[in-house]
N, C-alpha and C positions, 0 to 999 in steps of 0.2 A: 306407404308404397314408395314415396319419393322423398322421404325424410324431411318434409317441410321445405323442399327445394332450397336448402341452404348448406349443402355439403361443400366444404371449401376445397382448395386445390390440394393441400397436403393429404388429408384423409381420402379425398376423391381419387387422387393418383394412386394411392396405396390400395384402395379397395378394388379399383378397376384392374390393377396388375394382379392382385391376389386371386381375383375371380378366374382369370385365364390360367394362372400358374397353379394348376391342381396336381393331384397325385398322378393322373394320367399323363400330364405334360412333363413332369420330372422323370417318371419311370420310362415313358415312351421315348423321350429324347435320348436317354442313356441306352435304351434297348436298340434303337436304330443305328446309333453310332457303333455299337458293339457288334451287331449282326454282320457276318462275313460278306454277304452279297450286297449289302446296302451301304453302311457307313454314313459319315456326316452328310454326304451328298443327298441322302434320302431322309435325313432328319429335318423334315420340312416345317414342323409345327412352330419353332421359334420365329422363323422369318415369315411364314405364312400368317400367323396370328398378329405379329407386329405390323405387317403391311395392312392387315384387315382393320386394325385400330387406326392406322394413319388414314386409310380411305374413309372409314367411318367418321373420323374427325373432320376430314376435308369436305365431304359431301352430305353426310346424313345427320350429324349431330345438330347442326344449326337449324335446319328446317323443323326437325322434330322438337327441339327444345323451345324455339321461338313461337311455335304454335300452341305451346302449353299443353301438350298431350300428357297423359298419366302412364299409359302403357304402350308397347309397340303395336298392339292391335287396334288402338283408337282410330288411326287414319283409315284402316280397312273398314271398320264398322261405319265410319262416318261417310265414306264414299260408296262402299259396296253393300252396306246394310248389315243388320245383326246376324242374319243366317250365314252369310259368307264369312263374316268375322268368326263365327262359331266353327266353321269348317277349317279356317286357317289356324284356329286355336289347337286343333288336333296334332299336326306335325310339331308345332311349337312346344306343346305340352310333352309330347313323346320325347323330343330332344332333351328337354330339361330333366325329365325323370330318368331316362336311360343314362344320361351323362352323370347324374348323381350316383346312380347304381354302379356305373363303371368305375368311378373313382373310389367308392366305398369298397368295391371288390379289390381294387388295387391296394387299398390299405390293409385288407385282410391278408392278401398275399405277402405284403412286405412284413407285417407283424409276424407271420408264421415262420419267416426265415430267421428273424433276429431273436425273437422272444418265444420261449416255449410256453405259450398260453393258448387257450381256446380261441380260434379265429372268430367264430360266431359271436362269442361274448364281447370280444374287443370291438368288432364292427358295430354291434348293437349299442354299446356304451358310447362310442364316438358319435354315432348318429344321434343318439338321445341328447347328448350335450349340445350338439349343433342345433337340433330342433328346439331344445329348451330355450337357448338364448335368442333364437330367431323369433320364437313365439312371443317373448317378452318385449323385445325392443324393435322388431321389424328392421327396416333398412339401417337405422342408427346402430343397433347392436351388431349387425353384420359388418357395417363399415368400420366400426372401431375395433372389433376383434380381428378384422382383416389386417389392420396395421400391425398388431402384435404377431399375427400368424406369418405375415410376410417377413418380419424381422427374424422369427424362428427358422423359417425356411432358409433364409440367406445365411444365418449364423451356422445352423446345423450342417448344411452341405459344405460350406467353405471350411469349417473346422475339420471335416473328414478328409478333404482332398489332399492336403500335405502328408497326412499319415499314410494314406493309401499309396501316394506317389513314392514315398520313401521305403515302402516294403521291399525286401530283397527279391521277392518273386516277380516284381514288376520291372520290365525292361524300359528303356528310354522311349517315352511316347512320341518324341520328335522323330525317332527312327522308324517306329512301327506305323507312323502316319503314311509313309510313302513306300516302305519296303515290307515284305512278308517276314514276320518274325515267328509268331505262334499261329497266326492266321492271316488272311488277306488284309492289306492296309486299311486302317480305320477311316481314312478320308473318303474312301468309297469312290464309285464311279457310276455314271448313268450310261447304260449301253444304248447304242443308237435305236434299237427296236423298242426301248422303253421310254423314249423321249415324250411321246404323246401321253402315256400313262402318268409320267412324272408331272407333266404340265397340268393334266386333268386334276390330279390330287392337289397340286399347288393352288390352282384356281378355287378348288373346293374350300381350302383353308382360308384363302385370302378374301374371297367374296362371300363364301358361306359362313365366315366368322362374323359377318356384320348383323344379319337379321335375327339376333338373339335378344330375348327380353333381359337377360342378365346384363348385356351391354347397355341397352337403352334405359334400363332402370337407373344406371349410374349417370347416363347422359341427362336424363330428365330430372335427376335430383340436383344437378349443378345449379348454382345460384344465377347463372346467366348463360346465354348461348355461346358466348366466347369462352367462358370457363369450361363448358362441355367439350369444346374443341380442344382446348389445352389439355384437359384430363386425358383425352384419347391419345394425344401425342406423348404425354408423360408415361402412360401405361405401355405404349409401344416400345419405348426405351426400356422400361422396367422388365418387360417380357424377355427382351434379348439378354439383359444383364443376368436375369434369374436362370437362363438356360445354360450359361457358361459352365457352372459346376457339374451339371448333368452331362454335358458334352465331354468334360474331362473324365468323369467317372466311367462313361462308356468307353473312352479311349484307354483308360487304365485297365478295364476288363479285357479289352482286345490285346493288351500288351503283357498279359500276366501268364506265367507258367503255372497253371493251376495244380500241377503235380507237387509243387513245393508248398502248397497251402493246405489248410485243414479241410478244404472243400472236397478234395479227392482227385483221382488221376484224370477223370474225364472233365473237359471244359463244360461250362453251362450250356453252350450251344449244342453239345452232343447229348445233353440230358433233356433237351427241349425246355430249358429254363432261362432262355435269353431274356424273356420279359421280366425276369426278376434280377437282372444284372446289378441294378443299383443296390438293393438290399444285400445281395451276395458280396459285392465289393465292400460294403460297410461292415458286414459280419466277419469276413475272412481275411481282409487286408488291413483292418483298423483294430486298435485295442478295444476291449469291450466298452469302456466308459465313453469312447468316442462314437462307437456305433449306436449308442443310445441317443446321442445328440442327433445323429443322422436320422434315426427313427422318428425323433421328435419333429424333424423337418418334414418328413413325408406325412406324418399325422396332421401337422398344421396345414400342409398344402391341401390335404383332402378336405378338412373342415372348411377352409376358406372358400372352396369351390362348391361343396355340397350345400352349405347354408344359402349361398347366393342363388343356386338353381332352384332350391325348394321355395325360397321366398318369391322368386320370379314366377314360378308356375302358379303359386297361390294368388299372387297379385292379378295375373291375367284372368284366373278363374273368378275371383271375387268381383272384379270390376267389369270385365267384358262379357262374362257368361251370366253370373248371378245378378249383378245390378242392371246392366244395360239390356240383357235379353229377357230376364224374368221379373225382376222387382225394381222398376225404375224409381219407386218411391222409397227405397231402402235408405235408412239414415246412415251417417258415417259410422256410428257406433256398431250398427248391425254389420256393416261391411267389414269392420275390424274383426268382429267375432267370426264371420265367415272365413276371413283370411286365416285366423288362428286355427280353426278346425281343419282347413285344407292344408296348412303347413304340416300339421300332425299327420294327416292322411297321406299326403304326397311323400313325406319323409319316411313313413312306415312302408309305403309301397316301394320306394327306392331301396330301402334297407332289405326288404324281403327279396327283391329281385337280385340284389348283390349276393345274397346268401344262397338263394335257391336255384337260380338259372345259371347254367354253365356258359350260355351264349350271350352274356350281358354286353360284351364288347361288340359282338355282331349287331345286336339291336341298336347300340349307340351309333355304330358306323352308318347303318341304314337310315336311322332317324336324322342324323346330321346331314346325310345326303338329301333327305326330303326337305329339310330346312333350306338347303342351298337351291334345290331344283324348284321347289314350290314357293317358299316365302320370299326369297330374294327377288325374283322377277316381279312379284306382286308389289313389293315395297318400292322397287324402281318405278313401276307404273303409277302407283298411288302418289308418289312424291314428285315425279319429274315428267310424266306423260299426260298431256291434256286430253281429257275426254274418254278415259277408259271407264267401263261400267261393269255391272255385276255379271252380265253374260260373258264378257271377255274374261273376267276373273275366274268364272266357273270353268270355261274351256281351258284356260291356262292350267288350272289345278289338275284337271283330268289328263291333259297332255303330259304334264311334268310327271305325274304319278305313274302313268303307264310306261313312259319311256325309261324311267329310273328302275321300277320294279322289273321291267322286261329284261334289264341287263343282268339280273340275278345278283346274289350276294353270297360269296363262298363261305363267309364266316357263319352264316345261318344255314348253310347247305341248301340255299334257295336256288334251284337251277334257272338259267335264263330262258325266256321264250322269245327274246329278240336277240339274234346273233349279229352283233355289229361287225363291220369289216375288220379283218386282222385278228379275230379271236383265236386263242390257242388253248389246248388242253395241257394243264400243268400237273405234274405229280408231286405230291408232298409225302415225304417219308417221316414217320414218327420214329425217332432214334431208339427209344427204349423198347417199344413193342415190336418194331420192325414192320408195322402196318404201312401200306401204301394207299394214299388217297388221291383220287383224280378230281380236278375241278376245272371249270372253264374260266380262263382269264380274258377279260375284254381289254385288248390293248388300245382300242379306239377311245378317244376322250368323250365317252358317252354321257358322263354326268354334266359336263359343261354344255354339250350339245343339247341335252334335255332341258337345261336351264334356259338356253337361248330360244329353244322351240317354245317353251312355256311363255316366255316374254312376248314373242312374236304372236302367239295364239291370242294372248290377252289383247294386244293392240288391234289385230286383224278382226277378231270377233266383236270387239267393242264397236269399232267403226262400221262394221258390216251391219250389226243389229241397229245401230243408230240410223244408218242410211235406210234400211228396210222399213223401219217404223216411221221415220219422219217423212219419207217419200210416199208413204201410203201403200207400198207393195205388200206389207203385212198389216193386218188389221190391228188397231190398238188393243183390242181385247186379248190378243195373244201375248201382250207384255206382262206375263204372269209374275215377274220379279219386280215390277214397277220401277225398272231401271232406266227406261228411256222416255216414256210418255208421261211421266209424272209432271206435276205442275211446274216444278222449277228446273226441269231437265236442261233447258237451254242455258239457264244461268250456270248450272253446275258445269256443263261442258266448257263454258267460257271462263268461269272464275275459279273453279276448284283445281287449280294447278299451281305448281311452284314455278315462278318466273325466276330462273336460276341466274340471270344476269343482274338481278338486283342484289345489292350488297346486303341490305336488310330485307327480310321477307315482310311484306305488308300484310298484317293479320287479316285485314278486311277481304283479302283475296279468297279467304276460306269461307266467306260469309254464307251464301245461301245454300248450304248443303243440307237440304231437309227432305230429300225425296223419300227416304224410308224410315224417318225417325219421327217419333212423337215429340211434342214441345218439351216435355220434361226430360226426355232422353237427350235431345240435342243440347239442352242446357247444361247437361253434366259434362260435356266435352271440353269446352274452353270458356274463356271469360265471356260475360254477357255482351260486352261491347263488340267482341269479335264476331258474334253471331248475328248482330243486327245489320240489316242492309244499309246502304248509304242513305243517311238522313231519315230512314224509315224505322220506326220502333218495331222490333219484332216481338212475337208473342213470348219468346223466351225472356227478353229483358223485363217485360212487364211482369211475367210470371215470377222471376226471381226477385223482383223488387218487393212484391207483395209479402 
């Protein structure tokens, strides 16, 4: 799961970058730069994810790594109990699986443009290869293949750019950046009425990019807390560098007279094929042998992200669900086998979704929103806020879920039941069929507002229940989650918090978190010294010494 916690800076930096730079990242950046009404101003992923890695390195990597956790869900289960950890596993798992499915479907789309082969077969074979080496070597094989894959992405895309730029059908991209040549300038603009929408999406990428197991798997596998921070900063730089060729390819697409190419008289945007602009540029503006290099780049990008996500999902399941919730006595060997089985199951699930559901991108958008709205505020609370408990966590979960789902999701044709201020009805015309579709666009930054509401609900309900039970206004028998009146509750409130002004986090501050855990269970979380009280030998330390 954490590669023996000795992943070095070189491999670590590469694997963290490659995890973010997936098929969706490369294709999506090119698509937004190319789209006439959006342009570079709306291609938020490179900057959003780079900033999320910087913030993760500054504030989250050190406390998580120095407390010796194994997965992102460990602190939740330690403070909120197994049941709450299990509930938080759901959005985290959905995010990883839908993300894998979305990038596998991006691979299928890309291959179908360049090579005349069966899409389904190519996606299944690619997924099988990624699943196979992940099964065998876990984090090690994922990390080392990421180094090779990142090199392939870099080489493949950069080799294609000069050929595409020098094609006679392409006008000067410096001119088309600011002036209208074949379509509106590719630098794009943010209209005043879209400011809040832009900001909402940007915060979603920047803060919602942090609470992912794929990120923390790499942080927790670093050989020290400082290394974990440096890895995050290296990856932030890597993400920006890897986005440059995608931006150029999108700009080339926007500066091309498609009439002069083998593509045909209509531009991709008029055929509803904007999402395929990267493979279309490779196919129609580069010589065949070069477009194969580009195709290799996209395939490598897909594998480098799909393997990471599948490994992350199975790590969380094997440790936080199977071991900590059902079989505390499971041996390491048993956990490894559970991981192998779930890698195969989750990999098969992602592949099936990529091939069978047309709305895989919609599912991925919604689940990444849920990660932002539900898991991010809980992670903030569990690491930085003193005294939150399971009741607060539960309230936060429900608030976040309702407020986000209430806003609707156009990609899934899910209508809103909460109309936030400033909503408008937008019409979407399908160019080829001429069909017109209407959907509600929420211009209010409701995702970020849902996230803040979820965070506040956690704090308010935690302190409210603590006050009600401790003052005797509510009888102790109603504490059905054992979150407040348990034996160590006072100590938990006082000690289970991160004192952020310390340079080094003192591990003993995490000591007496035992309100919902059995001895064997608490012993699996961290080092035995960590769990013992000051000068008092805890049941865990004697248990693990025997």
